[in-house]
C-alpha positions as CSV (number, residue, x, y, z in Angstrom):
1,M,-0.1,-0.1,0.3
2,A,1.4,3.2,-1.0
3,L,1.4,5.6,2.2
4,Q,0.7,9.3,1.5
5,G,1.9,11.8,4.3
6,P,0.4,15.2,5.3
7,K,0.3,17.9,2.6
8,V,2.5,20.6,3.3
9,L,2.0,23.8,1.0
10,P,4.5,26.4,0.1
11,E,3.5,28.7,3.2
12,G,4.2,25.8,5.6
13,R,7.6,25.0,3.9
14,A,8.4,28.9,4.3
15,R,7.9,29.0,7.8
16,L,10.0,25.8,8.4
17,R,12.6,27.8,6.5
18,L,12.6,30.8,8.9
19,R,13.1,28.1,11.6
20,S,15.8,26.2,10.3
21,Q,18.3,27.9,12.3
22,G,16.5,27.3,15.7
23,R,14.7,24.0,15.0
24,L,12.9,22.8,18.1
25,Q,14.7,20.1,20.1
26,P,13.3,16.9,22.1
27,Y,13.5,17.3,25.9
28,V,12.7,15.6,29.3
29,E,10.3,17.6,31.5
30,S,10.7,17.0,35.2
31,V,7.5,17.8,37.5
32,P,8.8,20.0,40.1
33,G,8.6,18.4,43.6
34,T,8.5,14.8,42.4
35,L,10.8,12.2,40.6
36,V,8.4,12.1,37.5
37,K,9.7,12.5,34.1
38,F,8.2,12.7,30.6
39,E,9.7,13.2,27.2
40,M,8.4,15.8,24.7
41,V,9.2,15.2,20.7
42,P,9.4,18.2,18.5
43,I,7.1,18.6,15.8
44,P,7.6,20.4,12.6
45,G,5.0,23.0,11.1
46,G,3.3,22.8,8.1
47,V,0.2,23.3,6.6
48,Y,-2.4,20.7,6.8
49,E,-5.4,19.8,4.8
50,M,-8.5,17.8,6.6
51,P,-12.3,17.4,6.1
52,D,-14.2,20.7,7.4
53,P,-16.6,19.4,9.9
54,A,-18.6,22.8,9.4
55,K,-18.9,22.1,5.7
56,P,-19.6,18.4,4.6
57,G,-17.5,17.4,1.4
58,S,-15.0,20.2,1.8
59,R,-11.8,20.6,3.4
60,R,-10.3,23.0,5.6
61,R,-6.7,24.4,5.3
62,V,-5.1,24.6,8.8
63,V,-1.5,26.2,9.3
64,I,0.2,24.4,12.1
65,Q,3.2,26.0,13.8
66,P,6.1,23.9,15.1
67,F,5.4,22.4,18.7
68,W,6.0,19.6,20.8
69,M,4.0,16.9,21.6
70,G,4.2,14.1,24.6
71,K,6.1,10.9,23.4
72,T,3.5,8.8,25.0
73,E,0.0,9.3,26.4
74,V,-0.3,10.9,29.8
75,T,0.6,8.2,32.4
76,W,-0.7,7.4,35.6
77,D,3.0,8.1,37.1
78,E,2.2,11.6,35.9
79,Y,-1.6,12.2,36.4
80,D,-1.3,10.5,39.9
81,V,0.7,13.6,40.9
82,Y,-1.7,15.9,40.0
83,L,-4.5,13.6,41.1
84,Y,-3.2,12.9,44.7
85,R,-1.2,16.2,45.3
86,L,1.8,14.5,45.4
87,D,3.5,17.6,44.2
88,Q,2.4,19.7,47.6
89,T,4.0,19.7,50.7
90,E,2.1,18.4,54.0
91,Q,2.1,21.9,55.0
92,E,0.3,23.1,52.0
93,I,-2.4,20.2,52.0
94,L,-3.1,21.0,55.6
95,K,-3.6,24.9,55.1
96,E,-5.8,24.0,52.0
97,R,-7.8,21.9,54.3
98,R,-8.0,24.2,57.1
99,T,-8.9,27.2,55.3
100,G,-10.8,25.9,52.6
101,Q,-9.0,27.7,50.0
102,G,-6.7,26.3,47.4
103,V,-2.9,27.4,47.2
104,D,-3.1,26.5,43.5
105,A,-4.5,28.5,40.7
106,Y,-6.1,25.5,39.0
107,S,-8.6,22.7,40.2
108,R,-7.8,19.3,41.1
109,P,-10.1,16.1,40.5
110,T,-12.3,14.4,43.2
111,L,-11.2,11.1,44.0
112,P,-12.8,8.3,41.8
113,Y,-15.2,5.8,43.3
114,G,-13.2,2.9,42.7
115,A,-9.7,1.9,41.0
116,P,-9.3,4.4,38.1
117,D,-7.2,2.3,36.1
118,R,-10.0,-0.5,36.1
119,G,-7.4,-3.2,36.9
120,Y,-5.8,-2.9,33.6
121,G,-2.4,-1.8,35.1
122,H,-1.0,1.3,36.7
123,Q,2.6,2.1,36.4
124,G,3.6,3.1,32.8
125,Y,0.1,2.6,31.6
126,P,-2.0,5.5,30.2
127,A,-4.2,7.4,32.6
128,I,-8.0,7.0,31.5
129,S,-11.7,7.7,32.1
130,M,-10.9,11.5,32.7
131,T,-13.2,14.3,31.4
132,Y,-12.3,16.8,28.5
133,H,-12.6,19.2,31.6
134,A,-10.2,17.1,33.4
135,A,-7.5,16.8,30.8
136,E,-7.8,20.8,30.4
137,Q,-7.2,21.2,34.2
138,Y,-4.4,19.0,34.0
139,C,-2.7,21.0,31.5
140,R,-3.3,24.2,33.6
141,W,-1.8,22.5,36.6
142,L,1.3,21.4,34.6
143,S,1.7,24.8,33.0
144,A,1.6,26.6,36.5
145,R,4.3,23.9,37.8
146,T,6.7,24.0,35.1
147,G,6.4,27.6,33.6
148,K,5.7,26.3,30.3
149,K,2.5,26.5,28.0
150,Y,1.1,23.2,28.0
151,R,-2.4,22.4,26.5
152,L,-4.3,19.6,24.6
153,P,-3.6,19.3,21.1
154,T,-6.1,20.4,18.3
155,E,-7.9,18.0,16.3
156,A,-5.8,19.2,13.3
157,E,-2.4,18.8,15.1
158,W,-3.2,15.5,16.6
159,E,-3.9,14.0,13.1
160,Y,-0.9,15.6,11.3
161,A,1.4,14.4,14.1
162,C,-0.4,11.1,13.9
163,R,0.4,10.7,10.4
164,A,3.8,11.9,10.7
165,G,4.4,12.4,7.0
166,S,3.9,8.6,6.2
167,L,0.4,7.1,7.4
168,P,-2.7,7.5,5.3
169,A,-5.6,9.6,6.8
170,G,-8.0,6.5,6.8
171,P,-7.9,2.8,8.0
172,L,-4.7,1.3,7.4
173,E,-5.1,-1.7,5.0
174,D,-1.9,-3.6,6.3
175,R,-3.1,-5.4,9.3
176,E,0.8,-6.3,10.1
177,A,1.6,-2.5,10.1
178,L,-1.2,-1.4,12.3
179,D,-0.3,-4.5,14.7
180,A,3.2,-2.9,15.1
181,L,1.7,0.6,15.9
182,A,-1.3,-0.1,18.0
183,W,-3.4,-1.9,20.6
184,H,-6.5,-2.4,19.2
185,G,-9.7,-4.5,19.6
186,G,-7.9,-7.3,17.8
187,N,-5.0,-7.6,19.8
188,S,-5.5,-5.8,23.2
189,E,-7.4,-8.6,25.2
190,A,-9.8,-5.8,26.1
191,K,-7.6,-3.6,28.2
192,T,-4.8,-1.0,27.9
193,H,-1.1,-1.9,27.8
194,P,1.9,-0.1,29.1
195,V,2.5,3.0,26.8
196,A,5.7,2.7,24.6
197,S,5.2,-1.0,24.1
198,K,4.3,-0.8,20.3
199,H,6.6,0.9,17.7
200,P,6.5,4.5,17.5
201,N,5.5,6.6,14.3
202,A,8.0,8.2,11.7
203,W,8.2,11.3,14.3
204,G,8.9,9.3,17.4
205,L,5.4,9.1,19.1
206,Y,4.2,6.1,20.5
207,D,0.5,5.2,20.8
208,M,-0.8,8.0,18.5
209,L,-3.2,5.0,17.4
210,G,-5.1,2.4,19.9
211,N,-4.4,2.0,23.7
212,A,-6.2,5.0,24.8
213,A,-8.2,7.1,22.5
214,E,-7.0,10.7,23.1
215,W,-9.0,14.1,23.8
216,C,-8.3,17.0,21.5
217,S,-9.8,20.5,20.7
218,G,-12.0,19.8,17.5
219,L,-12.1,21.8,14.6
220,D,-15.6,22.7,15.3
221,G,-14.7,23.5,18.8
222,R,-16.4,20.6,20.5
223,P,-14.3,18.1,22.4
224,V,-13.4,15.0,20.4
225,V,-11.3,11.7,21.2
226,C,-9.0,10.7,18.4
227,G,-7.2,7.6,17.0
228,G,-9.3,4.9,18.3
229,S,-8.6,2.7,21.3
230,F,-7.8,-0.7,22.9
231,E,-11.7,-1.4,22.5
232,D,-12.2,-0.7,18.9
233,P,-12.1,-3.1,15.9
234,P,-8.8,-2.8,13.8
235,E,-10.8,-0.6,10.8
236,R,-11.8,2.0,13.4
237,V,-8.2,2.7,14.7
238,H,-6.8,4.9,12.3
239,P,-5.6,8.8,12.2
240,A,-9.0,9.9,11.1
241,A,-10.9,8.0,13.8
242,R,-13.4,10.3,16.0
243,R,-15.8,9.7,18.7
244,H,-17.7,12.5,20.5
245,P,-18.8,12.3,24.2
246,T,-22.1,11.1,24.7
247,P,-24.4,10.8,28.0
248,D,-23.5,7.4,27.6
249,W,-20.1,7.8,28.9
250,Q,-21.1,8.7,32.4
251,A,-24.3,6.5,32.4
252,S,-23.3,4.7,35.5
253,D,-22.4,7.8,37.5
254,P,-24.7,8.2,40.6
255,Q,-23.9,11.6,40.9
256,V,-26.4,14.1,40.2
257,P,-24.9,16.5,38.4
258,K,-22.7,14.0,36.7
259,S,-18.9,14.2,37.8
260,Q,-17.1,17.0,35.7
261,W,-13.8,14.6,36.3
262,W,-14.4,11.2,35.7
263,L,-16.1,9.1,33.1
264,T,-17.5,6.2,34.7
265,D,-18.2,4.4,31.2
266,A,-15.7,5.4,29.0
267,P,-12.3,3.4,30.0
268,F,-11.0,3.9,26.5
269,V,-10.3,7.7,26.9
270,G,-7.0,9.2,27.6
271,F,-5.0,12.3,26.6
272,R,-1.5,13.4,25.6
273,V,-0.1,16.9,26.1
274,V,1.5,19.4,23.7
275,C,3.9,22.4,24.5
276,E,3.9,25.7,22.6
277,P,7.6,27.3,22.1
């Protein structure tokens, strides 16, 4: 099968030339106050064309500036620091409980009802079952802790990085190629697996397809999860795979209103971060 990469138009190449002397470099981020680290991979800029959700049958041209993207999905090792306040001192936590006022400029999640990893695995596994709001708040927390600008990827950035100049936009016809890149419904045994246990794509990103589907900001402004997950059949795990949240994702949540932090019935949802230069 002939693989077609993202279409980089002349204005995109011009931007790349302007940055040729200051090309982004990979780096390792350390969460202050902890031993937790994760890797960020540089993604070159360009201009990407993809279907326009506002105009069925037409395409939208999106200018993508260079950025960094998490080498893997956010793991429980990283998310636990945020969730359980492992970056705070005991004095900070006690003060917060005593005064009722947070010392942070961001919100923290409520604790989940049960094991948030669903028993699939924890250390080195993708963090799952959080809402779009929770993923956004994690990025705010991470930005405040590191002094860098972390956020969720846009839908265009995500698909562009997923294809990495080599993968088709739609389903991969070569099942062996898909199996080498992704945990999907045909090989996952109905659970997530440790991140980076499959091959990376051409830009060094792991698990862009499968394992946990990933929260992004959609072209139409709505939250969307991209790439398919360990639950999805092989034909639904590809760069253009999309799912929008529905009430079914919180069907068994007994709270009224439903939790703004956890998806009781969507263990297939995770996310990764990007960082702006």
